[in-house]
C-alpha positions as CSV (number, residue, x, y, z in Angstrom):
1,M,23.6,35.7,-124.8
2,T,25.7,33.1,-122.6
3,Q,29.0,34.0,-121.8
4,T,30.3,33.2,-118.6
5,I,29.9,29.7,-117.4
6,S,30.6,29.1,-113.6
7,F,31.1,25.9,-111.7
8,I,30.6,24.4,-108.8
9,G,32.9,20.9,-108.2
10,T,36.0,20.9,-110.1
11,G,36.6,17.4,-109.6
12,M,37.6,15.0,-112.4
13,I,33.5,15.9,-114.9
14,G,33.9,19.1,-113.8
15,S,37.6,19.3,-114.5
16,A,37.1,17.9,-117.7
17,L,34.1,20.6,-118.9
18,A,36.0,23.5,-117.4
19,R,38.9,23.1,-119.8
20,L,36.5,22.6,-122.7
21,T,34.3,25.7,-121.5
22,A,37.6,27.2,-121.7
23,A,38.7,26.3,-125.0
24,A,35.4,27.3,-126.3
25,G,36.0,31.4,-125.2
26,Y,33.8,31.5,-122.6
27,N,34.9,33.3,-119.1
28,V,35.1,30.9,-116.5
29,V,34.3,30.6,-112.4
30,L,35.7,27.6,-110.8
31,S,34.7,26.7,-107.3
32,N,35.1,23.9,-105.3
33,A,34.7,22.6,-101.6
34,R,38.4,23.3,-100.5
35,G,38.0,27.2,-101.3
36,P,39.7,29.1,-104.3
37,E,42.8,29.0,-103.1
38,S,43.1,25.5,-103.8
39,L,42.7,26.5,-107.4
40,A,45.5,29.0,-108.5
41,S,47.6,26.0,-110.9
42,F,44.0,25.1,-112.7
43,V,43.5,28.6,-113.0
44,A,46.6,29.9,-114.2
45,E,46.4,26.5,-116.8
46,L,43.0,27.9,-118.2
47,G,43.9,31.3,-118.9
48,P,43.2,34.7,-118.7
49,K,39.6,34.2,-118.8
50,A,39.8,31.8,-115.9
51,R,39.1,32.7,-112.0
52,A,38.3,31.2,-109.1
53,A,35.7,31.9,-106.4
54,T,33.5,30.5,-103.5
55,A,30.8,28.3,-104.5
56,E,28.3,31.2,-103.9
57,E,30.2,33.6,-105.9
58,A,30.2,31.4,-108.6
59,A,26.3,30.7,-108.3
60,D,26.2,34.8,-108.8
61,A,28.3,35.2,-111.4
62,G,27.4,32.2,-114.0
63,D,25.1,32.5,-117.1
64,L,24.8,28.7,-116.8
65,V,26.3,26.8,-113.7
66,I,27.4,23.5,-113.7
67,A,26.9,21.0,-111.0
68,A,29.6,18.3,-110.9
69,V,30.0,17.9,-106.7
70,P,29.3,14.0,-106.3
71,L,25.5,13.5,-106.0
72,G,25.5,12.6,-102.1
73,A,26.7,15.9,-101.4
74,Y,24.0,17.9,-103.4
75,K,22.8,20.3,-100.8
76,S,26.7,21.8,-100.8
77,L,25.1,24.1,-103.7
78,P,23.8,27.2,-102.8
79,A,20.2,27.3,-103.3
80,D,19.3,30.5,-102.2
81,H,22.4,32.0,-104.9
82,L,21.2,29.8,-107.6
83,A,17.5,30.9,-107.7
84,G,16.3,31.6,-111.4
85,M,19.3,30.3,-112.7
86,I,19.7,27.8,-115.3
87,V,21.7,25.0,-113.9
88,I,23.6,21.9,-115.3
89,D,23.4,18.6,-113.1
90,T,26.3,16.2,-113.8
91,T,25.7,14.0,-110.9
92,N,25.4,10.3,-111.0
93,Y,24.1,7.9,-108.2
94,Y,27.0,5.1,-106.9
95,P,24.4,4.0,-103.8
96,S,27.2,2.0,-102.6
97,A,30.4,3.6,-103.9
98,R,30.2,6.8,-102.7
99,D,26.8,8.7,-102.1
100,G,24.9,6.1,-99.9
101,H,21.2,5.4,-100.1
102,F,18.3,7.8,-100.7
103,P,14.9,5.6,-100.5
104,D,13.0,7.8,-102.8
105,I,15.3,6.8,-105.6
106,D,16.1,3.6,-104.6
107,A,12.3,3.3,-105.1
108,A,12.1,4.7,-108.3
109,K,9.9,7.4,-106.9
110,L,12.0,9.9,-108.4
111,T,15.1,10.3,-110.4
112,T,18.0,11.9,-108.8
113,S,17.6,14.9,-111.0
114,E,14.2,15.2,-110.0
115,M,15.8,15.1,-106.3
116,I,18.2,18.0,-107.1
117,Q,15.4,19.9,-108.7
118,A,13.4,19.7,-105.2
119,Y,16.4,21.2,-103.5
120,L,16.6,23.9,-105.8
121,K,13.2,24.6,-106.4
122,N,13.9,28.4,-107.9
123,S,16.4,27.0,-110.6
124,K,16.1,25.0,-113.8
125,V,17.7,22.1,-113.9
126,V,19.0,20.3,-116.7
127,K,20.5,16.6,-116.6
128,A,23.7,16.7,-119.5
129,L,27.3,15.8,-119.6
130,H,27.1,13.3,-117.2
131,N,26.7,9.8,-119.2
132,L,30.7,10.1,-120.4
133,D,34.0,9.1,-118.2
134,F,35.8,12.1,-117.4
135,H,38.6,10.9,-119.8
136,H,36.3,10.8,-123.1
137,L,34.2,13.5,-121.9
138,F,37.2,16.1,-123.0
139,T,39.3,14.0,-125.9
140,N,35.4,12.9,-127.8
141,A,34.5,16.7,-128.5
142,R,34.2,17.3,-131.8
143,P,33.6,21.1,-133.6
144,A,30.1,21.1,-135.4
145,G,30.4,19.2,-139.2
146,D,33.3,16.7,-138.1
147,P,32.5,13.3,-139.2
148,E,33.5,12.2,-135.6
149,R,31.1,14.1,-133.8
150,T,29.1,12.5,-131.2
151,S,26.0,13.0,-129.7
152,L,24.7,13.7,-125.8
153,P,21.2,12.9,-124.2
154,I,19.9,16.0,-122.2
155,A,16.6,16.3,-119.9
156,G,14.8,18.5,-118.4
157,N,11.6,20.4,-117.2
158,D,11.9,23.8,-119.0
159,V,12.1,23.7,-123.0
160,D,14.1,27.0,-123.1
161,A,16.6,26.0,-120.4
162,K,17.4,23.0,-122.6
163,K,17.7,25.3,-125.7
164,K,20.7,27.7,-124.0
165,V,22.2,23.8,-122.6
166,A,22.1,22.5,-125.9
167,E,23.6,25.9,-127.3
168,F,26.4,25.2,-124.7
169,M,27.0,21.6,-125.6
170,N,27.0,22.5,-129.4
171,A,30.1,25.2,-129.0
172,I,31.9,22.8,-126.6
173,G,32.3,19.9,-128.8
174,Y,29.0,17.9,-128.4
175,N,25.4,17.1,-130.3
176,A,22.5,17.7,-128.1
177,V,19.5,15.6,-128.2
178,D,16.5,15.7,-125.7
179,I,15.1,12.7,-124.1
180,G,12.0,14.5,-122.2
181,T,11.4,15.4,-119.0
182,L,13.6,15.2,-115.6
183,A,11.3,12.2,-114.8
184,D,12.5,10.7,-117.7
185,S,16.0,11.0,-116.8
186,W,16.3,7.4,-115.7
187,R,16.8,6.4,-119.1
188,I,20.1,8.0,-119.1
189,E,21.4,7.4,-115.4
190,P,24.4,4.8,-114.4
191,G,23.4,1.4,-115.5
192,T,21.5,2.2,-118.5
193,P,22.8,1.4,-121.8
194,I,23.8,5.0,-123.1
195,Y,25.5,5.2,-119.8
196,V,29.5,5.4,-120.4
197,W,30.1,2.4,-122.9
198,P,28.9,3.7,-126.3
199,Y,31.4,6.4,-126.2
200,V,34.5,4.6,-125.2
201,P,36.5,2.3,-127.2
202,H,36.2,-1.6,-127.3
203,V,39.6,-2.8,-126.2
204,P,40.6,-5.4,-128.7
205,E,41.4,-8.8,-126.4
206,G,45.1,-9.8,-126.2
207,L,46.5,-6.8,-125.3
208,N,48.7,-6.9,-122.2
209,E,47.6,-4.2,-119.8
210,A,49.9,-1.4,-120.9
211,D,48.9,-1.6,-124.1
212,A,45.3,-2.0,-123.3
213,R,45.1,1.6,-121.0
214,K,46.9,2.9,-124.2
215,W,44.3,1.6,-126.4
216,Y,41.5,3.3,-124.0
217,L,43.5,6.2,-123.7
218,E,44.0,7.1,-127.4
219,K,40.7,5.9,-129.2
220,S,36.9,7.2,-129.0
221,G,34.2,5.3,-129.2
222,D,32.2,4.9,-132.6
223,P,30.6,8.3,-132.6
224,L,26.9,8.1,-131.9
225,S,23.8,10.4,-134.2
226,P,21.0,11.8,-132.8
227,A,19.0,9.3,-134.2
228,Q,21.3,6.9,-132.5
229,V,20.8,8.2,-128.8
230,K,17.0,8.7,-129.3
231,E,16.6,4.6,-130.1
232,I,19.0,3.5,-127.3
233,V,17.1,5.8,-124.8
234,E,13.6,4.7,-125.7
235,K,14.7,1.3,-125.6
236,T,16.1,1.5,-122.4
237,E,14.2,-0.3,-119.5
238,R,14.1,0.5,-115.8
239,H,16.5,-1.6,-114.2
240,F,17.2,-2.9,-109.8
241,P,18.5,-2.0,-107.6
242,V,18.9,1.9,-109.0
243,G,22.3,3.6,-109.4
244,G,25.8,2.1,-110.4
245,A,28.1,0.2,-109.5
246,P,31.7,0.4,-110.4
247,E,31.9,-3.3,-112.1
248,D,29.1,-1.9,-114.3
249,L,32.5,0.5,-116.0
250,P,35.1,-0.1,-117.9
251,A,38.3,-1.5,-115.7
252,I,40.2,0.6,-117.0
253,H,38.5,4.0,-116.1
254,V,38.0,2.4,-112.5
255,A,41.6,2.1,-112.3
256,L,42.2,5.3,-113.5
257,V,39.5,7.5,-111.0
258,G,41.4,5.0,-108.1
259,E,44.7,6.5,-109.0
260,I,43.5,10.1,-109.2
261,Y,42.0,9.6,-105.7
262,K,45.0,8.2,-104.1
263,S,47.1,11.0,-105.6
264,R,44.8,13.4,-103.9
265,Q,45.3,11.9,-100.3
266,R,49.7,12.1,-100.6
């Protein structure tokens, strides 16, 4: 039974997922590149079932491990400690804006998750929980049976690993839709139709900047059924260049990310 979820990386995606995980009653182990001491306030926020650790300690402690590091830092994942583990890959490829270029990915010889699986050769990698903006990843979550509950795609090579990830996703507020193997995960990467836009609200024209931001933050996109996710993914075609760019994303989201980065540099 999955009882402890460990996080390697507590940036915007990692923090949103950690909050959902703690709210669902799991034990939560947090780690980041700055060390356990930097996580004291976040641990206090999450409550008594949360604790901070090193990346290696987090990997050892988890029943599931969420890799929430930038793709360019994927080799910071402690491969030896993750052997035998199910690792949820939430990374996204932004070659020009953040990660630098990976030639085999750019040439579509492999997907980002296949690259991570090759590095974590003794782990079971599942691509999931990566295709929402961090704000709506947290706010869109709904309990099972809620008419506003939405569905997210997952991909992986191991059927049992995908089942366990789907059970975890169900517990934190999402339906999971299996779209295939890691080789198929290009269909759900940045720049594809299932990435971010279906899960955020359409901001009406004519709003001033403050009202547009308020609308974006307070509303959700229309919920997607599993069948709708499958239809969108199956119709997806490969696009080049591979990867995402800020201009492909909602402008309000990009502004929010920029503000967070600036605040962390102060």
